[in-house]
C-alpha positions as CSV (number, residue, x, y, z in Angstrom):
1,M,22.7,-23.3,29.4
2,S,21.4,-25.3,26.3
3,V,17.8,-26.0,25.6
4,K,17.1,-29.6,24.0
5,R,14.1,-29.5,21.5
6,V,11.5,-32.4,21.6
7,V,9.0,-33.1,18.9
8,D,6.1,-35.2,19.8
9,H,3.4,-36.5,17.5
10,S,1.9,-39.2,19.5
11,K,-0.5,-39.8,16.7
12,L,1.0,-39.4,13.5
13,L,-1.1,-41.9,11.7
14,V,-4.3,-43.4,13.3
15,D,-6.3,-46.4,11.8
16,E,-4.7,-45.6,8.3
17,S,-5.7,-48.4,5.9
18,M,-2.9,-50.5,4.5
19,T,-4.6,-51.6,1.4
20,G,-2.4,-48.9,-0.4
21,N,1.0,-47.1,-0.2
22,I,1.2,-44.7,2.9
23,T,3.0,-41.5,3.0
24,S,2.9,-39.8,6.4
25,P,2.7,-36.2,6.8
26,S,6.3,-34.6,6.9
27,T,7.7,-33.6,10.6
28,N,9.9,-30.6,10.9
29,I,12.8,-31.9,13.1
30,L,15.1,-29.2,12.9
31,Y,17.5,-28.8,16.0
32,T,16.8,-32.6,17.0
33,D,19.4,-35.7,16.5
34,R,16.9,-38.6,16.7
35,V,13.6,-39.8,15.6
36,G,11.8,-42.7,16.6
37,Y,8.8,-44.3,15.0
38,Q,6.5,-46.5,16.9
39,L,4.5,-48.7,14.5
40,S,1.7,-51.0,15.4
41,W,-0.7,-52.9,12.6
42,A,-3.5,-55.3,12.6
43,G,-5.0,-57.6,10.1
44,T,-2.9,-59.3,7.5
45,P,-0.8,-56.7,5.9
46,T,2.4,-57.2,3.5
47,G,4.6,-54.5,2.8
48,D,7.8,-52.4,3.6
49,F,8.4,-49.6,5.8
50,T,11.0,-47.0,4.9
51,V,12.1,-43.5,6.2
52,E,12.6,-40.4,3.9
53,V,14.3,-37.4,4.7
54,S,14.6,-33.9,3.2
55,N,15.8,-30.4,3.7
56,D,13.3,-28.8,1.3
57,E,10.1,-30.8,1.2
58,T,10.5,-31.1,-2.3
59,V,13.2,-33.7,-2.9
60,W,12.8,-36.8,-0.4
61,V,15.8,-39.4,-0.1
62,E,15.0,-42.8,1.5
63,L,17.5,-43.7,4.3
64,T,19.1,-46.9,4.6
65,L,17.7,-48.4,7.8
66,S,20.2,-50.6,10.1
67,V,17.3,-53.0,10.2
68,A,14.7,-53.7,7.5
69,V,11.2,-53.5,8.8
70,A,8.4,-55.1,6.9
71,A,4.7,-56.3,7.6
72,A,4.7,-59.9,7.1
73,G,1.1,-61.1,6.9
74,G,0.1,-60.7,10.6
75,A,-0.5,-58.1,13.1
76,D,2.8,-56.8,14.8
77,D,4.7,-54.1,16.2
78,A,7.9,-52.3,15.3
79,F,10.2,-49.4,16.3
80,I,12.5,-47.5,13.8
81,D,15.3,-45.5,15.5
82,V,16.9,-42.9,13.1
83,E,19.8,-40.7,13.6
84,T,19.8,-37.8,10.9
85,A,20.7,-34.2,10.2
86,A,17.9,-33.5,7.9
87,K,15.2,-30.9,8.4
88,F,12.3,-33.0,7.5
89,V,11.4,-36.7,8.0
90,R,8.5,-39.0,6.8
91,L,7.5,-42.4,7.1
92,V,6.4,-44.4,3.9
93,Y,4.6,-47.7,3.6
94,T,4.8,-49.7,0.4
95,V,2.4,-52.3,0.1
96,G,2.7,-55.8,-1.1
97,S,-0.6,-57.0,-0.5
98,S,-2.6,-55.9,2.4
99,T,-5.7,-55.9,4.6
100,G,-5.2,-54.1,7.9
101,T,-4.7,-50.8,9.7
102,L,-1.4,-48.9,10.9
103,Q,-0.9,-46.8,13.7
104,A,2.2,-44.7,13.8
105,H,3.6,-42.3,16.6
106,L,6.7,-40.3,16.2
107,T,9.0,-38.4,18.9
108,A,12.4,-36.6,17.8
109,K,14.7,-35.1,20.5
110,S,18.1,-33.6,20.6
111,I,20.8,-35.6,22.4
112,S,23.5,-33.3,22.4
113,G,23.1,-30.0,23.9
């Protein structure tokens, strides 16, 4: 019988200031298939969210998301769903102009046995 692996970082980022660039801590997602980031921000931030992956935590590569995720000057929520074979993943926010705070939650799980 196979075992499914689940990674749950219910509070990856809490009240993180969006006045500058943000890079979340990396998360080891080895033996998982899917990663989900739930984002919620308050204030009037503008900037772009991306996801980076790595197998060694030294070289990071930005993934191309199926839908671009951006803060557009007001409070909002977003969900980023990623399918990857990488060992590590992290969330990156690149500030445009911002006043606000970010909450980010991460869950990763294996879909296949």
